[in-house]
DRENVOPA-70510 format. One record per atom (N, C-alpha, C, O, CB): x, z, y. Coordinates in steps of 0.02 Angstrom, whole numbers, padded with zeros to 5 digits, always signed. Each point is the difference from the previous one (the first is absolute). Glycine has a CB too. Layout:
XZY
...
***
This chain:
+01299+00650+00374
-00036+00064+00008
+00018+00045-00059
-00007-00020-00058
-00087-00037+00121
+00115+00116-00048
+00018+00048-00052
-00064+00029-00030
-00047+00017+00037
+00156+00010+00022
-00112-00022-00124
-00056+00031-00034
-00060-00045-00010
-00051+00021-00027
+00090+00083+00075
-00034-00167-00026
-00057-00046-00009
-00003-00024-00072
+00052-00019-00028
-00044-00018+00149
-00067+00038-00152
-00006-00023-00070
+00019-00073-00007
-00012-00040+00045
-00078+00125-00064
+00119-00101-00037
+00022-00069-00012
-00057-00045-00022
+00002-00060+00012
+00110+00104-00041
-00162-00017-00003
-00053-00044-00024
-00067+00037-00002
-00006+00060+00012
+00090-00123-00080
-00135+00023+00052
-00067+00026+00000
-00011+00053-00054
-00036+00049+00010
-00003-00158+00034
+00071+00100-00102
-00007+00050-00054
+00021+00069+00024
-00032+00050-00017
+00053-00140-00068
+00033+00092+00123
+00023+00065+00025
-00050+00029+00050
-00012+00060+00000
+00132-00097-00017
-00148-00006+00060
-00051+00024+00047
-00061+00027-00037
-00027+00052+00018
+00067-00136+00067
-00060+00049-00137
-00058+00023-00039
+00014+00068-00031
-00042+00045+00003
+00010-00165-00028
+00091+00128-00004
+00017+00064-00031
+00001+00056+00051
-00023+00055-00013
+00090-00116-00073
-00039+00047+00145
+00001+00051+00053
-00071+00017+00022
-00016+00058+00012
+00129-00100+00026
-00155-00009-00032
-00070+00011+00021
-00037+00040-00053
-00039+00045+00016
+00040-00152+00049
+00012+00092-00129
-00032+00038-00054
+00022+00073+00002
-00038+00044-00022
+00034-00148-00049
+00064+00117+00096
+00025+00069+00005
-00024+00035+00063
+00018+00057+00013
+00083-00093-00078
-00143+00001+00105
-00028+00031+00060
+00031-00019+00066
-00017+00029+00051
-00010+00062-00125
+00073-00139+00074
+00033-00022+00061
-00047-00047+00038
-00007-00058-00018
+00122+00071-00035
-00146+00013+00106
-00048-00041+00038
+00034-00056+00038
-00030-00053+00009
-00041+00153+00002
+00132-00090+00011
+00036-00054+00035
+00013-00059-00046
-00004-00058+00021
+00059+00143+00054
-00041-00071-00137
+00010-00055-00049
-00065-00038-00008
+00000-00061-00003
+00089+00127-00057
-00145-00030+00056
-00065-00034-00008
-00017-00040+00063
-00026-00055-00004
-00013+00145-00075
+00054-00062+00137
-00012-00036+00063
+00039-00066+00001
-00025-00050+00024
+00005+00159+00036
+00081-00108-00085
+00041-00061-00003
-00032-00051-00048
-00001-00060+00014
+00105+00127+00012
-00129-00043-00082
-00035-00045-00047
-00062-00030+00034
-00013-00060-00008
+00054+00128-00090
-00078-00027+00134
-00059-00025+00035
+00020-00053+00050
-00031-00054+00003
-00026+00165-00018
+00107-00098+00056
+00022-00049+00049
+00020-00066-00033
-00015-00054+00025
+00055+00147+00048
-00008-00088-00130
+00023-00060-00036
-00059-00041-00027
+00005-00061-00003
+00100+00122-00027
-00159-00029+00010
-00055-00034-00033
-00064-00006+00042
-00049-00028-00024
+00097+00069-00081
-00048-00015+00167
-00063+00002+00037
-00027-00070+00018
-00060-00010-00001
+00096+00120+00045
+00007-00157-00029
-00025-00067+00018
-00031-00034-00060
-00055-00028+00006
+00143+00019+00082
-00055+00010-00145
-00028-00033-00059
-00063+00036-00023
-00046-00031-00026
+00161-00007-00009
-00118+00103+00045
-00061+00038-00018
-00057-00021+00046
-00056-00011-00024
+00126+00108-00016
-00057-00102+00104
-00052-00021+00047
-00024-00070-00017
-00060-00013-00003
+00110+00085+00092
-00004-00118-00101
-00019-00069-00015
-00040-00005-00065
-00047-00039-00004
+00150+00000+00064
-00085+00079-00109
-00038+00001-00063
-00071+00025+00013
-00048-00030-00024
+00154+00050-00041
-00111+00034+00101
-00067+00028+00016
-00041-00049+00041
-00061-00004-00008
+00109+00120+00004
-00015-00152+00048
-00036-00048+00042
-00028-00058-00040
-00055-00023+00014
+00130+00054+00080
-00038-00053-00144
-00025-00054-00044
-00067+00021-00030
-00044-00042-00010
+00163+00005-00016
-00126+00100+00010
-00060+00025-00034
-00055+00018+00050
-00058-00019-00009
+00130+00062-00083
-00055-00007+00145
-00052+00024+00046
-00019-00051+00053
-00057+00000+00024
+00100+00114-00043
+00003-00156+00038
-00010-00050+00053
-00014+00033+00067
-00031-00030+00044
-00012-00050-00129
+00067+00140+00093
-00009+00037+00062
+00064+00039+00014
+00024+00038-00043
-00150-00028+00025
+00154-00020+00077
+00062+00034+00017
-00009+00076+00000
+00043+00037-00025
-00008-00136+00094
-00090+00122-00042
-00012+00073+00003
-00008+00028-00071
+00030+00052-00016
-00085-00065+00129
+00016-00020-00155
-00009+00024-00068
+00065-00004-00040
+00014+00044-00040
-00134-00080+00044
+00158-00017+00008
+00064-00008-00036
+00049+00056+00020
+00034+00027-00043
-00052-00152+00039
+00019+00141+00067
+00045+00054+00024
-00020+00066-00032
+00044+00037-00023
-00027-00098+00132
-00081+00076-00110
-00023+00063-00030
+00011+00001-00075
+00020+00051-00028
-00105-00041+00119
+00073-00067-00124
+00011-00003-00072
+00074+00010-00017
+00016+00035-00048
-00114-00113+00037
+00142+00047+00050
+00072+00007-00013
+00021+00073+00011
+00038+00028-00040
-00018-00147+00076
-00045+00150+00017
+00018+00070+00013
-00025+00045-00056
+00036+00043-00024
-00041-00065+00147
-00058+00012-00143
-00027+00041-00054
+00039-00011-00065
+00011+00047-00038
-00125-00053+00092
+00134-00056-00066
+00038-00016-00060
+00068+00036+00001
+00022+00024-00052
-00080-00135+00044
+00090+00114+00065
+00065+00034+00004
-00009+00075-00013
+00042+00031-00032
-00001-00117+00114
-00096+00114-00058
-00013+00071-00013
-00011+00011-00074
+00027+00047-00030
-00078-00033+00145
+00010-00057-00146
-00014+00006-00072
+00064-00012-00041
+00012+00034-00050
-00130-00071+00070
+00157-00012+00000
+00063-00014-00036
+00047+00060+00003
+00032+00017-00049
-00044-00140+00076
+00015+00156+00031
+00043+00059+00006
-00024+00054-00048
+00041+00032-00033
-00018-00059+00154
-00088+00036-00124
-00027+00051-00046
+00012-00018-00073
+00004+00044-00043
-00091-00016+00129
+00092-00093-00100
+00008-00023-00069
+00073-00013-00020
+00013-00023-00055
-00126-00027+00064
+00160+00063+00035
+00070-00014-00015
+00024+00033-00065
+00043-00026-00035
-00023+00016+00157
-00048+00068-00138
+00019+00034-00061
-00017-00040-00062
+00030+00010-00053
-00046+00098+00112
-00034-00152-00054
-00020-00042-00057
+00035-00068+00000
-00006-00038-00048
-00105+00097+00049
+00147-00075+00053
+00036-00063+00004
+00057+00000-00050
+00039+00048-00004
-00071-00062+00126
+00038-00040-00160
+00053-00006-00051
+00067-00013+00033
+00009-00052+00032
-00093+00009-00116
+00130+00089+00077
+00066-00006+00031
+00034-00065-00023
-00002-00017-00059
+00013+00143+00065
+00019-00161+00041
+00035-00061-00015
-00043-00062+00004
+00026-00056+00002
+00048+00122-00073
-00140-00058+00072
-00046-00057+00005
+00001-00024+00073
+00014+00039+00045
-00087+00004-00141
+00057-00107+00107
-00003-00024+00069
-00058+00033+00038
-00056+00003-00026
+00106-00113-00010
-00037+00134+00095
-00050+00036+00040
-00052-00047+00030
-00060+00016+00000
+00147+00070+00025
-00066-00143+00000
-00046-00043+00038
-00062-00020-00040
-00055+00008+00026
+00154-00050+00036
-00093+00017-00124
-00062-00018-00036
-00045+00060-00012
-00061-00006+00005
+00124-00086-00061
-00034+00150+00040
-00039+00061-00010
-00037+00018+00063
-00060+00016-00001
+00142+00024-00085
-00047-00042+00142
-00030+00017+00064
-00054-00051+00019
-00053+00020+00025
+00161+00033+00010
-00096-00117-00047
-00049-00051+00018
-00064+00005-00041
-00054-00018+00024
+00148-00056+00009
-00089+00098-00094
-00061+00012-00040
-00042+00055+00033
-00061-00006+00003
+00121-00030-00109
-00027+00088+00129
-00036+00054+00034
-00031-00026+00065
-00058+00015+00015
+00137+00070-00064
-00041-00125+00086
-00025-00029+00063
-00061-00044-00015
-00051+00005+00034
+00167-00002+00016
-00110-00047-00100
-00055-00046-00016
-00063+00039-00022
-00055-00017+00021
+00139-00070-00055
-00075+00139-00006
-00057+00040-00020
-00033+00035+00060
-00061+00002+00006
+00115+00016-00118
-00012+00008+00155
-00026+00034+00060
-00037-00049+00045
-00053+00016+00028
+00147+00067-00034
-00066-00143+00014
-00032-00051+00042
-00067-00022-00031
-00050-00009+00036
+00163-00030+00003
-00115+00030-00105
-00063-00018-00033
-00053+00054+00010
-00058-00014+00014
+00122-00053-00100
-00043+00129+00079
-00047+00056+00010
-00026+00000+00072
-00060+00011+00011
+00121+00056-00099
-00018-00078+00135
-00020+00000+00070
-00048-00058+00014
-00050+00009+00035
+00160+00044-00003
-00094-00112-00059
-00043-00058+00010
-00069+00011-00031
-00051-00015+00030
+00153-00059-00028
-00102+00101-00063
-00064+00014-00033
-00040+00050+00039
-00060-00009+00010
+00112-00017-00121
-00020+00079+00133
-00035+00053+00037
-00028-00026+00066
-00056+00017+00019
+00131+00068-00072
-00037-00126+00086
-00021-00025+00065
-00047-00059-00007
-00041-00014+00044
+00148+00053+00005
-00102-00075-00105
-00041-00060-00010
+00020-00055+00049
-00040-00045+00014
-00054+00118-00054
+00155-00068+00064
+00022-00048+00051
+00018-00067-00030
+00036-00004-00050
+00006+00100+00118
-00066-00148-00039
+00018-00068-00019
+00017-00038+00064
-00030-00053+00014
-00045+00056-00117
+00123+00023+00141
+00018-00032+00064
+00039-00065-00014
+00028-00009-00053
-00024+00122+00110
-00003-00156-00008
+00037-00064-00005
+00075+00012-00003
+00024+00053+00021
-00116-00111+00040
+00127+00009-00087
+00072+00007-00009
+00035-00018+00066
-00008-00055+00026
-00001+00028-00149
+00049+00075+00149
+00039-00010+00060
+00068+00032-00012
+00014+00054+00025
-00117-00056+00052
+00143-00031-00115
+00063+00029-00023
+00053+00002+00053
+00004-00042+00045
-00032+00002-00156
+00068+00091+00105
+00062+00001+00038
+00042-00056-00027
-00012-00024-00055
+00007+00149+00077
+00054-00147+00015
+00043-00054-00024
+00028+00019-00067
+00025+00056-00010
+00004-00090+00128
-00032-00012-00165
+00023+00014-00068
+00075+00015-00002
+00023+00042-00039
-00114-00116-00006
+00126+00042+00087
+00073+00012+00003
+00023-00005+00072
-00027-00039+00039
+00043-00006-00157
+00033+00084+00133
+00030-00004+00067
+00058-00049-00004
+00030-00010-00052
-00064+00129+00080
+00048-00150+00029
+00057-00046+00004
+00064+00041-00009
+00007+00054+00029
-00070-00134+00047
+00109+00054-00116
+00064+00034-00012
+00043-00001+00062
-00002-00048+00038
-00004+00017-00159
+00046+00085+00132
+00046+00000+00057
+00050-00058-00009
+00024-00013-00055
-00036+00139+00070
+00025-00160+00040
+00047-00056-00003
-00032-00066-00018
+00032-00052+00005
+00055+00134-00035
-00149-00080+00009
-00036-00062-00018
-00020-00034+00065
-00023+00033+00046
-00019+00016-00156
+00049-00114+00113
-00017-00037+00060
-00075+00005+00013
-00041-00003-00046
+00137-00076+00027
-00113+00087+00083
-00070+00003+00018
-00030-00069-00008
+00031-00050+00019
-00010+00146+00062
-00082-00101-00108
-00031-00066-00007
-00020-00028+00067
-00009+00037+00049
-00032-00005-00163
+00033-00097+00117
-00025-00032+00061
-00072+00024+00011
-00032+00024-00047
+00108-00126+00032
-00101+00095+00076
-00070+00020+00011
-00049-00038-00046
-00048+00028-00025
+00077-00002+00144
-00015-00091-00129
-00043-00039-00045
+00005+00025-00071
-00050+00006-00036
+00063-00106+00111
+00049+00114-00097
+00012+00025-00067
-00033+00068-00011
-00028+00014-00053
+00135-00076+00050
-00103+00104+00054
-00030+00067-00005
-00076-00007-00006
-00032+00037-00038
+00127+00013+00105
-00125-00095-00028
-00072-00010-00003
-00021-00025-00069
-00048+00025-00029
+00046-00050+00153
+00037-00025-00150
-00017-00027-00066
+00010+00052-00054
-00041+00006-00046
+00074-00120+00085
+00022+00152-00034
+00012+00053-00050
-00054+00053+00003
-00023+00025-00051
+00147-00046+00058
-00145+00039+00053
-00053+00049+00008
-00066-00024-00028
-00036+00038-00032
+00093+00004+00134
-00072-00106-00090
-00062-00029-00028
+00003-00001-00076
-00049+00016-00034
+00035-00086+00138
+00072+00049-00131
+00007-00003-00073
-00006+00070-00030
-00034+00009-00051
+00108-00111+00061
-00041+00152+00021
-00004+00068-00024
-00073+00025+00003
-00023+00033-00046
+00142-00011+00084
-00153-00038+00016
-00070+00019+00007
-00043-00030-00055
-00043+00034-00029
+00059-00024+00152
-00004-00075-00138
-00038-00033-00054
+00015+00034-00067
-00046+00012-00039
+00050-00121+00103
+00060+00123-00077
+00018+00032-00063
-00031+00069-00007
-00027+00018-00052
+00134-00081+00053
-00104+00102+00053
-00027+00067-00003
-00076+00000-00005
-00029+00043-00034
+00126-00003+00101
-00129-00088-00035
-00073-00006-00006
-00019-00017-00072
-00046+00029-00028
+00037-00065+00149
+00045-00012-00151
-00013-00018-00069
+00013+00059-00046
-00038+00012-00047
+00068-00132+00072
+00025+00156-00013
+00016+00059-00040
-00056+00052+00006
-00018+00032-00050
+00141-00054+00067
-00150+00029+00042
-00054+00049+00011
-00064-00016-00036
-00040+00044-00013
+00090-00023+00122
-00060-00084-00127
-00060-00020-00036
+00008+00008-00076
-00049-00007-00037
+00023-00074+00129
+00086+00095-00115
+00012+00008-00072
-00024+00069-00023
-00005+00046+00040
+00104-00124-00034
-00113+00085-00070
-00016+00066-00028
+00060+00048+00010
+00057-00022+00005
-00136-00031-00090
+00064+00117+00086
+00052+00050+00013
+00060-00005-00047
+00057+00005+00022
-00147+00070+00019
+00077-00086-00106
+00055-00004-00048
+00047-00057+00017
+00061+00007-00006
-00136+00042-00082
+00048-00106+00110
+00041-00057+00020
+00039+00016+00064
+00060-00014+00005
-00142-00065-00059
+00048+00110+00102
+00033+00018+00063
+00058+00047-00013
+00054-00008+00028
-00161-00005+00034
+00096+00062-00106
+00052+00049-00014
+00061-00032-00034
+00056+00012+00022
-00144+00075-00032
+00077-00126-00042
+00057-00028-00036
+00040-00047+00045
+00062+00001-00001
-00125+00009-00108
+00029-00051+00148
+00035-00045+00046
+00036+00039+00055
+00056-00017+00019
-00141-00072-00042
+00053+00140+00049
+00030+00039+00054
+00060+00040-00025
+00053+00000+00033
-00164+00008+00022
+00104+00025-00112
+00057+00038-00027
+00060-00046-00011
+00056+00015+00020
-00136+00066-00075
+00067-00138+00023
+00055-00044-00021
+00030-00039+00058
+00061-00003+00006
-00115-00006-00116
+00012-00020+00154
+00026-00045+00050
+00003+00028+00071
+00046-00017+00037
-00091-00072-00107
-00001+00132+00088
+00002+00028+00068
+00044+00062+00003
+00034+00012+00050
-00148-00058-00029
+00111+00086-00074
+00039+00062+00000
+00067-00008-00037
+00040+00047-00002
-00147+00017+00008
+00119-00122-00035
+00062-00016-00034
+00016+00046-00059
+00058+00014-00013
-00017-00058+00121
-00092+00067-00143
+00013+00039-00060
+00019-00048-00056
-00024-00056-00003
-00058+00147+00039
+00126-00068-00080
+00017-00040-00059
-00060-00001-00047
-00049+00036+00010
+00172-00006+00001
-00120-00073-00062
-00055-00001-00048
-00006+00068-00035
-00056+00023-00012
+00074-00147-00006
+00038+00155+00003
-00002+00066-00033
-00031+00053+00046
-00040+00040-00022
+00142-00071-00045
-00084+00030+00131
-00028+00048+00048
-00075-00014+00011
-00040+00047+00005
+00152-00036+00051
-00130-00075-00054
-00070-00018+00008
-00040+00025-00061
-00054+00028+00008
+00086-00130+00061
-00004+00092-00128
-00033+00024-00061
-00009+00075+00002
-00054+00026-00017
+00103-00122-00047
+00003+00132+00084
-00004+00073+00002
-00052+00022+00052
-00039+00047-00012
+00160-00038-00023
-00122-00042+00092
-00048+00019+00053
-00072-00015-00020
-00046+00035+00021
+00135-00057+00064
-00098-00030-00126
-00067-00019-00021
-00020+00032-00066
-00057-00004-00021
+00071-00103+00081
+00034+00140-00093
-00014+00032-00064
-00011-00049-00056
-00044+00010-00043
-00006+00083+00107
+00089-00147-00065
-00007-00049-00053
+00070-00024-00021
+00050+00024+00026
-00163-00061+00018
+00116-00009-00091
+00064-00026-00025
+00024-00058+00044
-00040-00033+00032
+00009+00068-00149
+00097-00046+00118
+00027-00056+00039
-00031-00068-00019
-00011-00042+00043
+00117+00106-00032
-00119-00074-00075
-00032-00062-00021
-00070-00008+00029
-00021-00056+00016
+00087+00061-00121
-00100+00051+00113
-00067-00001+00031
+00006-00020+00073
-00042-00036+00027
+00001+00124-00107
+00094-00063+00113
+00011-00018+00070
+00009-00076+00006
-00028-00031+00045
+00081+00144-00022
-00014-00142-00068
+00012-00073+00002
-00066-00038-00007
-00012-00047+00038
+00126+00064-00086
-00156+00003+00001
-00062-00036-00009
-00048+00012+00058
-00035-00046+00022
+00049+00055-00146
-00016+00052+00151
-00043+00014+00057
+00023-00039+00062
-00040-00025+00038
+00015+00139-00085
+00092-00117+00056
+00027-00038+00056
-00019-00074-00006
-00021-00031+00050
+00117+00111-00041
-00090-00107-00068
-00016-00070-00010
-00074-00014+00017
-00015-00047+00037
+00103+00040-00126
-00133+00049+00064
-00071-00010+00013
-00016+00013+00074
-00040-00036+00030
+00014+00070-00148
+00057+00017+00147
-00013+00015+00071
+00025-00056+00045
-00033-00017+00049
+00042+00140-00075
+00048-00152+00010
+00026-00056+00039
-00045-00060-00005
-00010-00036+00049
+00126+00078-00066
-00144-00054-00042
-00048-00055-00008
-00061+00011+00044
-00024-00046+00033
+00064+00027-00151
-00067+00080+00117
-00058+00015+00041
+00017-00005+00075
-00042-00021+00040
-00002+00097-00131
+00104-00056+00109
+00023-00005+00069
+00004-00073+00022
-00023-00018+00054
+00087+00126-00066
-00036-00151-00032
+00003-00071+00016
-00070-00029+00009
-00012-00038+00047
+00119+00029-00113
-00151+00027+00022
-00069-00024+00004
-00033+00022+00065
-00035-00038+00033
+00026+00040-00158
+00020+00061+00144
-00028+00026+00063
+00027-00037+00060
-00037-00015+00046
+00025+00127-00100
+00077-00128+00053
+00030-00037+00055
-00025-00072+00002
-00010-00027+00054
+00111+00101-00062
-00110-00104-00050
-00027-00069-00002
-00072-00001+00025
-00019-00045+00037
+00094+00017-00133
-00115+00077+00075
-00069+00004+00024
-00002+00006+00076
-00043-00030+00033
+00008+00084-00141
+00080-00015+00135
+00002+00010+00072
+00019-00064+00036
-00029-00016+00052
+00059+00136-00071
+00019-00157-00008
+00022-00061+00033
-00052-00056-00008
-00004-00044+00043
+00123+00076-00064
-00159-00030-00033
-00053-00049-00009
-00060+00014+00045
-00036-00045+00020
+00074+00029-00137
-00047+00081+00132
-00059+00021+00039
+00010-00009+00070
-00045+00015+00040
+00017+00063-00123
***
């Protein structure tokens, strides 16, 4: 494609200069991870969708304050997380966890057997239920790192902490997750 930007930094610069098509491309690139981040916090698909949309509007308005050359995704996810927290607080919603599939099957990957699919679905359901019982900070660090595949540095940036803090939070959150899963299997 002629004229297509080579990287995200170029799209950000074009968007900062007022190019709405460049910003639309950034939104398309980040909308799924934004929705999933908001869903971890709100536990509602409708609230997550609205929080992600509001966050994209706020991010567009704040592009002038975005540090050129910095990674966009962690900056954007902080805005999404804040917007989702605000929406959850305002609504007072504490709905049960009913997550979209954490990951889609890769193209070319063999389809699991019906028995395998059932067991995988049950295991995923158990994991997501246990995750849903954890405090928000634990849910966020585990979701950013393992469900959304953010690096430790990106997770730290999205959470507004240091990478070493992410490591310690992950360790504690995984321990609590193990305990929650053991309690469930014992019960």
